[in-house]
DOSE-149724 format. One line per 5 residues: their letters; for each residue x, y, z of N, C-alpha, C. Coordinates in steps of 0.2 Angstrom, whole numbers, plus 5000, padded with zeros to 4 digits. Example, Ala and Ser with C-alpha at 12.3 -4.5 7.8 and 13.67 -1.06 7.14 Angstrom:
BEGIN
as> 5066,4972,5039,5062,4978,5039,5066,4984,5039 ~ 5064,4989,5035,5068,4995,5036,5064,5000,5039
This chain:
BEGIN
xxxxx> 5012,4348,4693,5013,4348,4686,5007,4351,4682 ~ 5008,4354,4677,5003,4357,4673,5003,4355,4666 ~ 4997,4355,4663,4997,4353,4656,4998,4359,4652 ~ 5002,4358,4647,5004,4363,4642,4998,4364,4637 ~ 4995,4370,4637,4989,4372,4633,4991,4378,4629
xxxxx> 4993,4377,4622,4993,4382,4618,4987,4386,4616 ~ 4987,4392,4615,4981,4396,4613,4978,4393,4607 ~ 4971,4393,4607,4967,4390,4602,4967,4383,4602 ~ 4964,4380,4596,4964,4373,4596,4970,4370,4594 ~ 4972,4365,4598,4978,4361,4597,4979,4358,4590
xxxxx> 4984,4358,4587,4985,4355,4580,4984,4348,4580 ~ 4984,4345,4586,4983,4337,4586,4976,4336,4584 ~ 4971,4340,4585,4964,4339,4583,4964,4339,4576 ~ 4967,4343,4572,4967,4342,4565,4970,4336,4562 ~ 4975,4334,4566,4978,4327,4564,4973,4322,4565
xxxxx> 4970,4322,4571,4965,4317,4573,4959,4317,4567 ~ 4956,4322,4566,4951,4323,4560,4953,4320,4554 ~ 4960,4321,4552,4963,4319,4546,4963,4311,4546 ~ 4965,4309,4552,4966,4301,4553,4959,4298,4552 ~ 4954,4301,4554,4947,4298,4554,4945,4298,4546
xxxxx> 4947,4303,4542,4946,4303,4535,4950,4297,4532 ~ 4956,4297,4534,4960,4292,4531,4957,4285,4532 ~ 4955,4283,4538,4952,4277,4539,4945,4276,4536 ~ 4942,4281,4535,4935,4280,4531,4936,4279,4524 ~ 4941,4282,4521,4942,4281,4514,4948,4278,4511
xxxxx> 4951,4274,4515,4957,4270,4512,4955,4262,4512 ~ 4956,4259,4517,4954,4252,4517,4946,4251,4516 ~ 4942,4256,4519,4935,4255,4519,4932,4256,4512 ~ 4936,4260,4508,4933,4262,4502,4936,4258,4496 ~ 4940,4253,4498,4943,4249,4493,4942,4241,4494
xxxxx> 4946,4239,4499,4946,4232,4501,4939,4230,4504 ~ 4937,4234,4509,4931,4232,4513,4925,4231,4508 ~ 4925,4234,4503,4918,4234,4499,4919,4230,4492 ~ 4924,4226,4492,4925,4221,4486,4919,4217,4485 ~ 4915,4215,4490,4910,4211,4489,4904,4214,4484
xxxxx> 4904,4221,4484,4899,4225,4480,4901,4224,4473 ~ 4907,4223,4471,4909,4222,4464,4910,4215,4462 ~ 4910,4210,4466,4912,4203,4465,4908,4200,4459 ~ 4902,4200,4460,4898,4196,4455,4897,4201,4449 ~ 4895,4207,4449,4894,4211,4443,4901,4211,4439
xxxxx> 4907,4212,4441,4913,4212,4438,4915,4205,4435 ~ 4914,4200,4439,4916,4194,4436,4912,4191,4431 ~ 4905,4192,4432,4900,4190,4426,4901,4194,4420 ~ 4903,4201,4421,4904,4205,4415,4910,4203,4411 ~ 4915,4201,4414,4921,4199,4410,4921,4192,4409
xxxxx> 4917,4188,4411,4916,4181,4409,4920,4176,4413 ~ 4922,4178,4419,4926,4173,4423,4922,4171,4430 ~ 4925,4166,4433,4922,4164,4440,4924,4169,4445 ~ 4919,4170,4450,4921,4175,4456,4927,4173,4459 ~ 4929,4167,4460,4935,4165,4463,4941,4167,4459
xxxxx> 4941,4166,4452,4946,4168,4448,4947,4175,4449 ~ 4942,4179,4449,4943,4187,4449,4946,4189,4456 ~ 4944,4185,4461,4946,4187,4468,4953,4186,4469 ~ 4956,4182,4464,4963,4181,4465,4967,4187,4465 ~ 4965,4193,4463,4969,4199,4463,4970,4201,4470
xxxxx> 4965,4199,4475,4966,4200,4482,4972,4197,4485 ~ 4974,4191,4482,4980,4187,4485,4986,4191,4482 ~ 4986,4193,4476,4991,4197,4473,4992,4203,4477 ~ 4987,4207,4479,4987,4213,4483,4990,4211,4490 ~ 4988,4206,4493,4991,4204,4499,4998,4202,4499
xxxxx> 5001,4199,4494,5008,4197,4494,5012,4204,4493 ~ 5010,4208,4488,5013,4214,4487,5013,4218,4493 ~ 5007,4219,4497,5007,4223,4503,5012,4220,4508 ~ 5012,4213,4509,5017,4211,4514,5024,4213,4512 ~ 5026,4213,4506,5033,4215,4504,5034,4222,4505
xxxxx> 5029,4226,4504,5029,4234,4504,5029,4237,4511 ~ 5026,4233,4516,5025,4236,4522,5031,4239,4525 ~ 5036,4235,4525,5043,4237,4528,5045,4243,4525 ~ 5045,4243,4518,5048,4250,4515,5044,4256,4517 ~ 5037,4255,4517,5033,4261,4520,5035,4263,4527
xxxxx> 5036,4258,4531,5038,4259,4538,5044,4264,4539 ~ 5049,4262,4535,5055,4266,4535,5054,4273,4532 ~ 5050,4273,4526,5049,4279,4522,5045,4284,4526 ~ 5040,4282,4530,5036,4286,4534,5039,4290,4539 ~ 5045,4287,4542,5048,4289,4547,5054,4293,4545
xxxxx> 5057,4292,4539,5063,4295,4537,5062,4301,4532 ~ 5056,4300,4528,5055,4305,4523,5049,4310,4525 ~ 5048,4314,4520,5042,4319,4522,5036,4315,4522 ~ 5032,4316,4528,5026,4313,4529,5021,4315,4523 ~ 5021,4321,4521,5016,4324,4516,5018,4320,4509
xxxxx> 5024,4319,4507,5025,4316,4501,5024,4309,4501 ~ 5026,4305,4507,5025,4298,4507,5017,4296,4507 ~ 5013,4300,4512,5006,4298,4512,5002,4300,4506 ~ 5004,4305,4503,5001,4308,4497,5002,4303,4491 ~ 5008,4301,4491,5010,4296,4486,5006,4289,4486
xxxxx> 5005,4287,4492,5001,4281,4494,4994,4282,4492 ~ 4991,4288,4494,4984,4289,4493,4983,4289,4485 ~ 4987,4293,4482,4986,4293,4474,4987,4287,4471 ~ 4992,4282,4473,4992,4276,4471,4986,4271,4472 ~ 4983,4272,4478,4977,4269,4479,4971,4271,4475
xxxxx> 4970,4277,4474,4965,4280,4470,4966,4278,4463 ~ 4972,4278,4460,4974,4276,4453,4972,4269,4452 ~ 4974,4264,4457,4972,4257,4456,4965,4256,4455 ~ 4961,4259,4460,4954,4259,4460,4951,4261,4453 ~ 4954,4267,4451,4951,4270,4444,4953,4266,4438
xxxxx> 4959,4263,4438,4961,4258,4433,4957,4252,4433 ~ 4954,4250,4438,4950,4244,4438,4944,4245,4434 ~ 4942,4251,4433,4936,4253,4429,4937,4251,4421 ~ 4943,4250,4419,4945,4248,4412,4946,4241,4412 ~ 4945,4237,4417,4947,4230,4417,4943,4226,4412
xxxxx> 4946,4222,4408,4942,4217,4404,4946,4210,4404 ~ 4950,4209,4408,4954,4203,4409,4956,4202,4416 ~ 4958,4195,4418,4960,4194,4424,4967,4197,4425 ~ 4971,4197,4420,4978,4200,4421,4978,4207,4423 ~ 4973,4211,4420,4972,4218,4421,4971,4219,4429
xxxxx> 4966,4215,4431,4965,4216,4438,4970,4213,4443 ~ 4974,4208,4441,4980,4206,4445,4985,4212,4445 ~ 4986,4215,4440,4992,4220,4439,4990,4226,4444 ~ 4984,4228,4443,4982,4234,4447,4980,4232,4454 ~ 4978,4226,4455,4978,4224,4462,4985,4224,4465
xxxxx> 4990,4222,4462,4997,4223,4464,4998,4230,4466 ~ 4996,4235,4462,4997,4242,4463,4993,4244,4470 ~ 4987,4242,4470,4983,4243,4476,4987,4240,4482 ~ 4989,4235,4482,4993,4231,4487,4999,4235,4489 ~ 5003,4239,4484,5008,4243,4486,5006,4249,4490
xxxxx> 5001,4252,4488,4999,4258,4492,4996,4257,4498 ~ 4992,4251,4499,4988,4250,4505,4992,4250,4512 ~ 4998,4247,4513,5001,4247,4519,5002,4254,4522 ~ 5004,4259,4518,5006,4266,4521,5000,4269,4523 ~ 4995,4270,4519,4989,4274,4520,4984,4271,4525
xxxxx> 4983,4264,4524,4978,4261,4528,4981,4257,4534 ~ 4987,4256,4535,4989,4253,4541,4994,4256,4545 ~ 4998,4260,4542,5004,4263,4546,5002,4271,4548 ~ 4999,4274,4544,4998,4282,4545,4995,4283,4551 ~ 4989,4281,4552,4985,4283,4558,4988,4281,4565
xxxxx> 4990,4275,4566,4993,4274,4573,4999,4277,4574 ~ 5003,4278,4568,5009,4282,4569,5008,4290,4571 ~ 5003,4293,4568,5002,4300,4569,4998,4301,4576 ~ 4993,4297,4577,4990,4297,4584,4995,4296,4589 ~ 4999,4291,4589,5004,4290,4594,5009,4295,4595
xxxxx> 5011,4299,4589,5015,4304,4590,5012,4311,4593 ~ 5006,4312,4591,5003,4318,4593,4999,4319,4599 ~ 4997,4313,4602,4994,4313,4608,4997,4310,4614 ~ 4997,4313,4620,5000,4310,4626,4997,4303,4627 ~ 5001,4299,4632,4999,4292,4633,4992,4292,4636
xxxxx> 4990,4297,4640,4983,4297,4643,4977,4298,4638 ~ 4979,4300,4632,4974,4301,4627,4974,4297,4621 ~ 4980,4294,4620,4982,4290,4614,4977,4284,4613 ~ 4975,4280,4618,4971,4275,4616,4964,4277,4614 ~ 4961,4281,4617,4954,4282,4615,4954,4286,4608
xxxxx> 4959,4290,4607,4959,4294,4600,4960,4289,4595 ~ 4965,4284,4596,4966,4279,4591,4960,4274,4590 ~ 4957,4273,4596,4950,4269,4595,4945,4273,4591 ~ 4944,4279,4592,4939,4283,4589,4941,4283,4581 ~ 4947,4285,4580,4949,4285,4573,4949,4279,4569
xxxxx> 4951,4273,4573,4950,4267,4569,4943,4265,4568 ~ 4938,4267,4572,4931,4265,4571,4929,4268,4564 ~ 4932,4273,4561,4929,4276,4555,4931,4271,4549 ~ 4935,4266,4550,4935,4261,4545,4928,4257,4544 ~ 4925,4255,4550,4918,4253,4550,4913,4257,4548
xxxxx> 4914,4264,4550,4909,4269,4548,4909,4269,4540 ~ 4915,4270,4537,4916,4270,4530,4913,4264,4527 ~ 4914,4258,4529,4912,4252,4526,4904,4252,4526 ~ 4902,4254,4532,4894,4254,4533,4891,4259,4528 ~ 4894,4265,4526,4891,4269,4521,4893,4268,4514
xxxxx> 4899,4266,4513,4901,4265,4506,4897,4259,4502 ~ 4897,4254,4506,4894,4247,4503,4887,4249,4500 ~ 4882,4251,4503,4876,4252,4500,4876,4258,4495 ~ 4880,4263,4496,4881,4269,4492,4883,4266,4485 ~ 4889,4262,4485,4891,4260,4478,4887,4255,4475
xxxxx> 4883,4251,4479,4879,4246,4477,4874,4250,4472 ~ 4871,4255,4475,4866,4259,4471,4869,4263,4465 ~ 4875,4265,4466,4878,4268,4460,4880,4263,4455 ~ 4882,4257,4457,4883,4252,4452,4877,4250,4448 ~ 4871,4249,4452,4865,4246,4449,4863,4252,4444
xxxxx> 4864,4258,4445,4861,4263,4441,4866,4265,4435 ~ 4872,4265,4436,4877,4268,4431,4883,4262,4429 ~ 4882,4256,4432,4887,4251,4430,4893,4251,4434 ~ 4897,4245,4434,4903,4245,4438,4908,4249,4437 ~ 4909,4250,4430,4915,4254,4428,4914,4262,4431
xxxxx> 4908,4265,4430,4907,4271,4432,4908,4271,4440 ~ 4905,4266,4443,4906,4265,4450,4913,4266,4453 ~ 4917,4262,4449,4925,4262,4451,4927,4269,4450 ~ 4926,4273,4445,4928,4279,4444,4926,4284,4450 ~ 4920,4284,4451,4917,4288,4457,4921,4286,4463
xxxxx> 4922,4280,4464,4925,4277,4470,4932,4280,4471 ~ 4936,4280,4465,4942,4283,4465,4943,4290,4467 ~ 4938,4294,4464,4937,4301,4465,4936,4303,4473 ~ 4932,4298,4475,4930,4299,4483,4936,4298,4487 ~ 4940,4293,4485,4946,4292,4489,4951,4298,4488
xxxxx> 4952,4301,4483,4956,4306,4482,4954,4312,4486 ~ 4947,4314,4485,4944,4320,4489,4945,4319,4496 ~ 4944,4313,4499,4944,4312,4506,4951,4311,4509 ~ 4956,4309,4505,4963,4308,4508,4968,4314,4506 ~ 4968,4316,4500,4974,4320,4498,4974,4327,4502
xxxxx> 4969,4330,4503,4969,4337,4506,4973,4336,4513 ~ 4972,4331,4516,4975,4329,4523,4982,4327,4522 ~ 4983,4323,4518,4990,4320,4517,4995,4326,4515 ~ 4992,4330,4510,4996,4335,4507,4997,4341,4511 ~ 4992,4343,4514,4993,4350,4517,4992,4350,4525
xxxxx> 4990,4345,4528,4989,4345,4535,4993,4341,4539 ~ 4994,4334,4537,4998,4330,4541,5006,4332,4543 ~ 5008,4332,4549,5015,4333,4551,5017,4327,4555 ~ 5023,4324,4554,5025,4319,4557,5025,4319,4565 ~ 5027,4324,4568,5027,4325,4575,5026,4332,4577
xxxxx> 5024,4333,4584,5022,4340,4586,5028,4345,4585 ~ 5034,4342,4586,5040,4347,4586,5040,4350,4579 ~ 5037,4347,4574,5037,4350,4567,5033,4356,4567 ~ 5029,4357,4572,5025,4363,4572,5026,4367,4578 ~ 5032,4365,4582,5034,4369,4588,5029,4368,4594
xxxxx> 5026,4362,4594,5021,4360,4599,5024,4354,4603 ~ 5020,4353,4609,5021,4346,4612,5015,4342,4610 ~ 5015,4336,4612,5009,4332,4611,5003,4334,4615 ~ 4997,4333,4612,4991,4335,4616,4991,4331,4622 ~ 4990,4334,4628,4990,4330,4634,4996,4329,4637
xxxxx> 5002,4332,4634,5008,4332,4637,5008,4336,4644 ~ 5011,4333,4649,5012,4336,4656,5019,4339,4657 ~ 5019,4346,4658,5025,4349,4659,5028,4346,4666 ~ 5034,4345,4667,5037,4343,4673,5038,4336,4673 ~ 5035,4332,4668,5036,4325,4668,5044,4323,4667
xxxxx> 5045,4317,4667,5052,4315,4666,5055,4317,4660 ~ 5062,4316,4659,5065,4318,4653,5063,4313,4647 ~ 5062,4307,4649,5059,4302,4644,5053,4305,4641 ~ 5048,4307,4645,5042,4310,4642,5043,4316,4638 ~ 5047,4320,4640,5049,4327,4637,5052,4325,4630
xxxxx> 5056,4320,4629,5059,4319,4623,5057,4312,4621 ~ 5050,4311,4621,5047,4305,4619,5049,4302,4612 ~ 5049,4307,4608,5051,4304,4601,5058,4301,4600 ~ 5062,4303,4605,5069,4300,4605,5070,4294,4609 ~ 5065,4292,4613,5065,4287,4618,5062,4280,4615
xxxxx> 5066,4275,4616,5063,4268,4614,5069,4264,4612 ~ 5067,4258,4609,5072,4253,4606,5072,4253,4599 ~ 5078,4253,4596,5079,4252,4589,5077,4246,4587 ~ 5075,4246,4580,5072,4240,4577,5077,4234,4577 ~ 5083,4235,4576,5088,4230,4576,5088,4226,4583
xxxxx> 5087,4230,4588,5087,4227,4595,5080,4223,4596 ~ 5075,4227,4594,5068,4224,4595,5067,4217,4591 ~ 5070,4216,4586,5069,4210,4582,5073,4204,4586 ~ 5077,4206,4591,5080,4200,4594,5076,4199,4601 ~ 5071,4202,4602,5067,4201,4608,5062,4196,4608
xxxxx> 5060,4192,4613,5055,4187,4613,5048,4190,4611 ~ 5046,4196,4614,5039,4198,4613,5038,4200,4606 ~ 5043,4202,4602,5042,4204,4595,5039,4198,4591 ~ 5042,4192,4592,5040,4186,4589,5034,4183,4592 ~ 5033,4184,4598,5026,4182,4601,5021,4186,4598
xxxxx> 5022,4193,4596,5017,4197,4593,5016,4195,4586 ~ 5021,4193,4582,5021,4190,4576,5016,4185,4575 ~ 5016,4180,4580,5011,4174,4580,5004,4177,4582 ~ 5004,4181,4587,4997,4184,4589,4994,4187,4583 ~ 4997,4191,4579,4995,4195,4574,4993,4190,4568
xxxxx> 4997,4185,4567,4995,4180,4562,4989,4177,4563 ~ 4988,4175,4570,4982,4171,4571,4976,4176,4571 ~ 4976,4182,4573,4971,4187,4574,4968,4188,4566 ~ 4973,4189,4562,4972,4191,4555,4967,4185,4552 ~ 4967,4179,4554,4963,4174,4551,4956,4176,4552
xxxxx> 4954,4180,4557,4947,4182,4558,4944,4186,4551 ~ 4949,4189,4547,4947,4193,4541,4944,4188,4536 ~ 4946,4182,4536,4944,4177,4532,4937,4174,4533 ~ 4935,4174,4540,4928,4172,4542,4923,4177,4540 ~ 4926,4183,4540,4921,4189,4538,4918,4188,4531
xxxxx> 4922,4186,4526,4920,4185,4520,4916,4179,4519 ~ 4916,4174,4523,4913,4168,4523,4906,4168,4527 ~ 4904,4173,4530,4898,4173,4534,4892,4171,4531 ~ 4890,4173,4525,4885,4171,4522,4884,4163,4521 ~ 4890,4160,4519,4890,4153,4518,4890,4150,4525
xxxxx> 4893,4153,4530,4892,4150,4537,4885,4150,4539 ~ 4882,4155,4538,4875,4156,4540,4870,4151,4537 ~ 4872,4150,4530,4868,4145,4526,4869,4138,4529 ~ 4875,4136,4531,4876,4129,4534,4873,4128,4540 ~ 4874,4133,4545,4872,4133,4552,4865,4133,4553
xxxxx> 4861,4136,4548,4854,4136,4549,4850,4131,4544 ~ 4854,4126,4541,4851,4121,4537,4846,4117,4541 ~ 4840,4117,4539,4834,4113,4542,4831,4118,4547 ~ 4833,4124,4548,4830,4129,4552,4826,4135,4548 ~ 4830,4136,4543,4827,4141,4538,4829,4140,4531
xxxxx> 4825,4143,4526,4826,4142,4519,4833,4145,4517 ~ 4836,4142,4512,4842,4144,4509,4843,4152,4508 ~ 4837,4155,4505,4837,4162,4503,4837,4166,4510 ~ 4833,4164,4515,4832,4167,4521,4839,4167,4524 ~ 4843,4161,4524,4849,4161,4527,4854,4165,4524
xxxxx> 4854,4166,4518,4858,4171,4514,4857,4178,4516 ~ 4851,4179,4517,4849,4187,4520,4852,4187,4527 ~ 4851,4182,4531,4854,4182,4538,4862,4183,4537 ~ 4865,4179,4533,4872,4180,4532,4874,4187,4530 ~ 4870,4190,4526,4872,4198,4524,4871,4202,4530
xxxxx> 4866,4200,4534,4864,4205,4540,4870,4204,4545 ~ 4873,4197,4545,4879,4196,4550,4884,4201,4548 ~ 4886,4202,4542,4891,4206,4539,4890,4213,4542 ~ 4884,4215,4541,4882,4222,4543,4883,4223,4551 ~ 4881,4218,4555,4881,4218,4562,4888,4218,4564
xxxxx> 4892,4214,4560,4900,4213,4562,4903,4220,4561 ~ 4901,4224,4556,4903,4231,4555,4902,4235,4560 ~ 4896,4235,4563,4894,4238,4569,4898,4236,4575 ~ 4899,4230,4576,4904,4228,4581,4911,4230,4580 ~ 4913,4231,4574,4919,4234,4572,4920,4241,4575
xxxxx> 4915,4245,4573,4915,4252,4576,4914,4253,4583 ~ 4910,4249,4586,4909,4249,4594,4915,4247,4597 ~ 4918,4241,4595,4924,4238,4598,4930,4243,4598 ~ 4931,4247,4593,4937,4251,4593,4936,4257,4597 ~ 4930,4259,4598,4929,4265,4602,4929,4263,4609
xxxxx> 4926,4257,4611,4926,4255,4618,4933,4253,4620 ~ 4937,4250,4615,4944,4248,4617,4948,4254,4619 ~ 4948,4259,4615,4951,4265,4617,4950,4268,4624 ~ 4944,4268,4626,4941,4271,4632,4943,4266,4638 ~ 4942,4259,4636,4943,4255,4641,4950,4254,4644
xxxxx> 4954,4254,4639,4961,4253,4641,4964,4258,4645 ~ 4961,4264,4645,4963,4270,4649,4960,4269,4656 ~ 4955,4265,4657,4952,4264,4663,4955,4258,4667 ~ 4954,4252,4663,4956,4246,4666,4963,4243,4664 ~ 4966,4247,4660,4973,4245,4658,4973,4241,4652
xxxxx> 4979,4241,4648,4980,4237,4642,4979,4230,4642 ~ 4982,4227,4647,4982,4219,4647,4974,4217,4648 ~ 4971,4220,4653,4964,4218,4655,4960,4219,4649 ~ 4961,4225,4645,4956,4226,4639,4958,4221,4634 ~ 4964,4219,4633,4965,4214,4627,4962,4208,4629
xxxxx> 4963,4205,4635,4960,4199,4637,4952,4199,4637 ~ 4949,4205,4638,4942,4205,4638,4940,4205,4631 ~ 4943,4208,4626,4941,4208,4619,4943,4201,4616 ~ 4948,4198,4618,4949,4191,4616,4944,4186,4618 ~ 4941,4188,4624,4935,4184,4627,4929,4185,4623
xxxxx> 4928,4191,4621,4922,4193,4616,4923,4189,4610 ~ 4929,4189,4607,4930,4185,4601,4928,4178,4601 ~ 4931,4175,4607,4929,4168,4608,4922,4166,4609 ~ 4918,4170,4613,4911,4170,4614,4907,4170,4607 ~ 4910,4175,4603,4906,4175,4596,4906,4169,4592
xxxxx> 4912,4166,4592,4913,4159,4588,4909,4154,4592 ~ 4910,4154,4599,4906,4149,4602,4899,4149,4601 ~ 4896,4154,4601,4888,4155,4599,4887,4152,4592 ~ 4891,4153,4587,4890,4150,4581,4891,4143,4581 ~ 4895,4140,4585,4897,4133,4585,4892,4129,4589
xxxxx> 4890,4131,4595,4887,4127,4600,4879,4129,4600 ~ 4877,4135,4598,4870,4137,4599,4868,4141,4593 ~ 4868,4138,4587,4866,4142,4580,4859,4143,4580 ~ 4857,4149,4580,4850,4152,4579,4851,4159,4576 ~ 4845,4161,4573,4845,4168,4570,4848,4173,4575
xxxxx> 4846,4173,4581,4848,4178,4586,4855,4177,4588 ~ 4857,4171,4590,4864,4170,4592,4869,4171,4586 ~ 4867,4169,4580,4872,4171,4575,4873,4178,4574 ~ 4868,4182,4575,4868,4190,4575,4873,4192,4581 ~ 4871,4190,4586,4875,4192,4593,4882,4190,4592
xxxxx> 4883,4184,4589,4890,4181,4588,4894,4185,4583 ~ 4890,4188,4578,4893,4192,4572,4895,4199,4575 ~ 4891,4202,4580,4893,4208,4583,4900,4207,4587 ~ 4900,4202,4591,4906,4200,4595,4912,4199,4591 ~ 4911,4195,4586,4916,4193,4581,4919,4200,4578
xxxxx> 4914,4204,4576,4917,4211,4573,4921,4215,4578 ~ 4921,4214,4584,4924,4218,4589,4932,4216,4589 ~ 4934,4210,4586,4941,4208,4586,4945,4213,4582 ~ 4942,4217,4577,4946,4222,4573,4949,4227,4578 ~ 4947,4228,4584,4950,4232,4588,4957,4230,4591
xxxxx> 4958,4224,4591,4964,4221,4593,4970,4223,4588 ~ 4968,4223,4581,4973,4224,4576,4974,4232,4576 ~ 4968,4236,4576,4969,4243,4574,4971,4247,4580 ~ 4969,4245,4586,4970,4249,4592,4974,4245,4597 ~ 4973,4239,4599,4977,4236,4604,4984,4234,4602
xxxxx> 4985,4231,4597,4992,4230,4595,4997,4236,4594 ~ 4994,4241,4591,4998,4247,4591,5000,4249,4598 ~ 4996,4249,4603,4997,4251,4609,5002,4246,4613 ~ 5002,4240,4611,5006,4235,4614,5013,4236,4611 ~ 5014,4237,4605,5020,4239,4602,5024,4245,4604
xxxxx> 5020,4250,4605,5023,4256,4607,5024,4256,4615 ~ 5020,4252,4619,5022,4251,4626,5028,4246,4626 ~ 5030,4242,4622,5035,4237,4622,5042,4241,4620 ~ 5041,4245,4614,5047,4247,4611,5048,4255,4611 ~ 5043,4259,4613,5043,4266,4613,5042,4269,4607
xxxxx> 5045,4275,4606,5043,4279,4600,5049,4279,4594 ~ 5055,4278,4597,5061,4279,4592,5060,4276,4586 ~ 5059,4270,4585,5058,4266,4579,5051,4263,4578 ~ 5046,4266,4581,5040,4263,4582,5037,4261,4575 ~ 5037,4266,4570,5034,4264,4563,5038,4259,4560
xxxxx> 5044,4258,4561,5048,4253,4557,5046,4246,4561 ~ 5046,4246,4567,5044,4239,4571,5037,4237,4569 ~ 5033,4242,4570,5026,4240,4569,5025,4238,4561 ~ 5028,4241,4557,5027,4239,4550,5030,4232,4548 ~ 5035,4230,4552,5038,4223,4551,5033,4218,4554
xxxxx> 5030,4220,4559,5025,4216,4562,5018,4215,4558 ~ 5016,4221,4555,5010,4220,4551,5011,4217,4544 ~ 5017,4215,4542,5018,4212,4536,5013,4205,4536 ~ 5013,4202,4542,5010,4196,4543,5002,4197,4542 ~ 5000,4203,4545,4993,4205,4545,4991,4205,4537
xxxxx> 4995,4209,4533,4993,4210,4526,4993,4204,4522 ~ 4998,4199,4524,4998,4193,4520,4992,4189,4522 ~ 4991,4187,4529,4986,4182,4531,4979,4185,4530 ~ 4978,4192,4531,4972,4195,4530,4969,4194,4523 ~ 4973,4194,4518,4971,4193,4511,4970,4186,4509
xxxxx> 4973,4181,4512,4973,4174,4510,4969,4170,4514 ~ 4967,4172,4520,4963,4168,4525,4957,4166,4523 ~ 4953,4171,4519,4947,4169,4516,4947,4163,4512 ~ 4952,4163,4508,4954,4157,4503,4955,4151,4507 ~ 4959,4152,4512,4961,4146,4516,4955,4142,4519
xxxxx> 4951,4147,4522,4944,4144,4525,4940,4141,4520 ~ 4939,4144,4514,4935,4141,4509,4938,4134,4506 ~ 4944,4134,4506,4948,4127,4504,4946,4122,4509 ~ 4947,4124,4516,4945,4119,4521,4938,4117,4521 ~ 4933,4121,4519,4926,4120,4518,4925,4115,4512
xxxxx> 4929,4117,4506,4928,4112,4500,4931,4105,4502 ~ 4936,4105,4506,4939,4098,4507,4935,4094,4512 ~ 4932,4097,4517,4929,4094,4522,4921,4094,4521 ~ 4918,4099,4517,4911,4099,4516,4908,4103,4521 ~ 4911,4106,4526,4908,4109,4532,4913,4114,4535
xxxxx> 4910,4120,4537,4914,4125,4541,4915,4123,4548 ~ 4912,4118,4551,4912,4116,4558,4920,4115,4560 ~ 4924,4112,4556,4931,4111,4558,4934,4117,4559 ~ 4933,4122,4554,4936,4128,4554,4934,4133,4560 ~ 4928,4132,4561,4925,4136,4567,4928,4133,4574
xxxxx> 4929,4127,4575,4932,4124,4581,4939,4126,4581 ~ 4943,4125,4575,4949,4127,4575,4951,4134,4577 ~ 4946,4139,4575,4946,4146,4577,4946,4147,4585 ~ 4941,4143,4588,4941,4143,4595,4948,4142,4599 ~ 4951,4136,4596,4958,4135,4599,4962,4140,4598
xxxxx> 4962,4143,4591,4967,4149,4590,4966,4155,4594 ~ 4959,4156,4595,4958,4162,4600,4961,4161,4607 ~ 4960,4155,4609,4963,4154,4616,4971,4155,4616 ~ 4974,4153,4610,4981,4154,4610,4983,4161,4609 ~ 4978,4165,4606,4979,4173,4605,4980,4176,4612
xxxxx> 4975,4173,4616,4975,4176,4623,4981,4175,4627 ~ 4983,4168,4627,4989,4167,4630,4996,4171,4627 ~ 4996,4171,4621,5002,4175,4618,5001,4183,4620 ~ 4996,4186,4620,4995,4193,4622,4997,4194,4630 ~ 4994,4189,4634,4996,4189,4641,5004,4189,4642
xxxxx> 5007,4185,4638,5014,4184,4638,5018,4190,4636 ~ 5016,4193,4630,5019,4199,4627,5018,4205,4632 ~ 5012,4206,4634,5011,4212,4638,5015,4211,4645 ~ 5017,4205,4647,5021,4205,4653,5028,4208,4652 ~ 5030,4209,4646,5037,4212,4645,5037,4220,4645
xxxxx> 5031,4223,4645,5030,4230,4645,5033,4232,4651 ~ 5038,4237,4651,5041,4240,4657,5047,4236,4659 ~ 5049,4231,4655,5055,4227,4657,5060,4227,4652 ~ 5059,4230,4646,5064,4230,4641,5068,4237,4641 ~ 5074,4237,4640,5078,4243,4640,5078,4247,4634
xxxxx> 5077,4253,4635,5076,4258,4629,5083,4262,4630 ~ 5087,4261,4625,5093,4265,4625,5097,4266,4632 ~ 5097,4260,4635,5100,4260,4642,5096,4262,4648 ~ 5089,4264,4646,5084,4265,4651,5079,4260,4651 ~ 5076,4258,4657,5071,4254,4658,5064,4257,4655
xxxx> 5060,4254,4651,5054,4257,4648,5049,4257,4654 ~ 5045,4263,4654,5040,4264,4659,5034,4260,4657 ~ 5030,4258,4662,5024,4255,4661,5019,4260,4657 ~ 5016,4257,4652,5011,4261,4648,5004,4261,4650
């Protein structure tokens, strides 16, 4: 068997570069840097930070509802029109934030941001990477592209902090929106193609002489209607729901550090430690996604998933049982790696279970729970803290939840290769 190698650079590499830009400037340049604007904006319009942050809940609810719509649109309509529309809506929402002078204004445009987010930030990259790269390359390419969410967050947070301090939050939002447009629209409008066949190509890494299933990969798989009736679909719903709770702990790290180091360091020093934990978690996010992509190609998907769930568990265990400046930072790094599960691991599991035929539809249905829980988990954790006066119970509960995630993923991956795809048994991925 020989690999098909068209002359010059394969178009898949342009798709890959565009996906890196998408991850760096969608979620990373909007949701991930909310903390930069929290106090300046809420103080400016005379409301409490918690009241202002309610737009995130609106965003999450709308995102949850819209995910399924985008999943169908990205597969059935022109990828250029669909992704460009979502990118423009995202930039528009961020731009309109600059004129905000009331909570209602932010809630309305937060809803628009939630409408745009599922397509450009959740579905586009795993769909395109999965379509354009053969299975031997798919995992590591998705891992590297996903890491750019962390890279973007690492760059944009300090950049927009400086812009905000020098020019005000309104101007910062406008520059923020312009950056999103410049980074996204050239790729969505002119470069992206849904599948290699649209350019008369095979996926990068395609091996000539492989089975008919591989040769017609885009036609092979399980329909969404059938997938919804299978056990692993609902197992993955619960696994994604539990994993998404981790996003809430990220926004509470400063307060967690303050509580866990009480009596060890002053409150101001603890707050600085908490801020450092957020940065270290972002580095863990970047490294985790890259390592996941490469590791699954060597050790297999199931072993890689369990390894990352283990790292997730150890991160929380260090916070709970051995809190110190060093262990809190190490724990933050390990905690940050859990993002690889959602961004890299779960797309691979879903494609392995159900193939390519209705992948974007099935994955979008699953990710509705991620959009909803990811947005409200921070509020839930904060309420638990307010009710009990401590994060300890929430952290211990997280350890139990992580164990359950491991059990669920072990069960779900056991179905890979055992489900029938249009009358044919799926191959092990």
